[in-house]
N, C-alpha and C positions, 0 to 999 in steps of 0.2 A: 603573561601572554605577549608574544612578540609578533605583531602584525606589521607588515610592510606593504608598500604599494608595488605590486608586481607589474601591472600593465594598465594603461589607460587607452581608450579608443577614440580615434578621430576619423571622420569620414574623408574619403578622397573621391574625386570624380575623374582623375587622370593619373594613373599610377606612375607614368614616366615623369610628369611634372612634380608629383609628390616626392619621388626619389631625388630629383634635382634639388628640391628645397631642403628636405631633411638630411640627405646624405651630403650633398655638395655645398649648400649654403650654410647649414647649421653644423655640419661635420659629424653627424651621427653615423654609427655603423649600421649596416643592414644585417639583421640577425636571421631574418626569414623572409622569403618571398614565395608565396603559395598561390597558384592559380587553380581555379575550379569553375567550370561552366562559363568560361569567358570573363571571369572576374578575378581580381587579385587582392590578397591580403598581404601587406608588407609590414614587417616588424622592424622597428629601428630603435636606437637608444644610444646614450653616451658610452663610449668605449670604456671609461673608467667606472661605469655603474652597470655591470652586467645583469644585475637583478631587477632593473627598472627599464621598462620598455613602453613605447607607443606603438599600438597596432593601428595601422592605416587601413580602414575598411571600406569596401564599397557600400554606400548607404542603402542601397535597395536590395541587399542580399538576404535580409531577414524575411523568411516566408510568412511571418505573422504581420508584416506591414502591408496595409491595404494600398490600392492605387491612389486613393485620395491622400493618404499619409505620405506616400512617395512623392507626390506632387508638392506637398507642403514642405517636405525635407529639401527638395531641390530648390524651392523658392527661398527657404531660410538660408541654405548654403550660399546661394547667389548674393544674398544681402549680408552675409557674414554673421548671422545671428543664431546659427544652429549649434556650433560647438567651439570650444576654445581650450587653451591650456596655458598654465603659468610656468615659465621656465626661469632659471636663475643663472647668473654668471658673475665671476669676479671682474671681468673686463667688459662692462656694458658698452662703452664707447667703441671698443674694437669690434665687438660682435655686431653692433649696429652698423658700423662702417662697412663691414663685410657684407651684411645683408643689403644695405643701401647700394653698394657697388654692383650688386646683381640685379635681377629683375623682380625684386620683392616689393610688394605694395606696402608702403609705410603709412601707418595710421597715426602714430605719434612718435616724435623724436624723443631721445632721452630727456626726461623731465623729473624734477624733484616734486613728488606728489605731496599733498597736504596731509596724507595719512602716514607719512614717515618713510616712504621708500622712494628710490629713484628707479624709474623703469622706462621702457619704450614699448611700442605695440606695432606689430606688422600683421599681415594676413598671409597665410600659406596659399598655394594655388587653388585650393578648393574654397577659399573664403574664410577658413577657420581663423579666429582671432588668437594670435600668439603674443602674449605679454611676456616680456623678459625683464626681470628685476636684477638689480645690482646687489650682489652679496656684500654685506658689510661686516 
């Protein structure tokens, strides 16, 4: 059985800021940008990995989410505790320098972790935690 990760979902609260971060700062390609009812779903991913994507979604779009849940989601996004993703690169220092040169919120500079990886952490414009590990 061959199972792969096709897409992962992260919320966004500003589609233009999300595009600036994922396309311009991280260098991902935009694979789809769909609007419906005043909301936008944006699919991005690394150009050399066409089978793996991140879908940036409006967090309040699910009709099954209550108003109280929407309020909680907005609060958690503002604190940066709602969602996150782990990325990897062969050039952690270069990637970090490019992100730091932009308007990216740095959570942790490149650090050798006690659990055997070297990584850094930033937040995207919606507050999602983005950890980036160095490939070894």
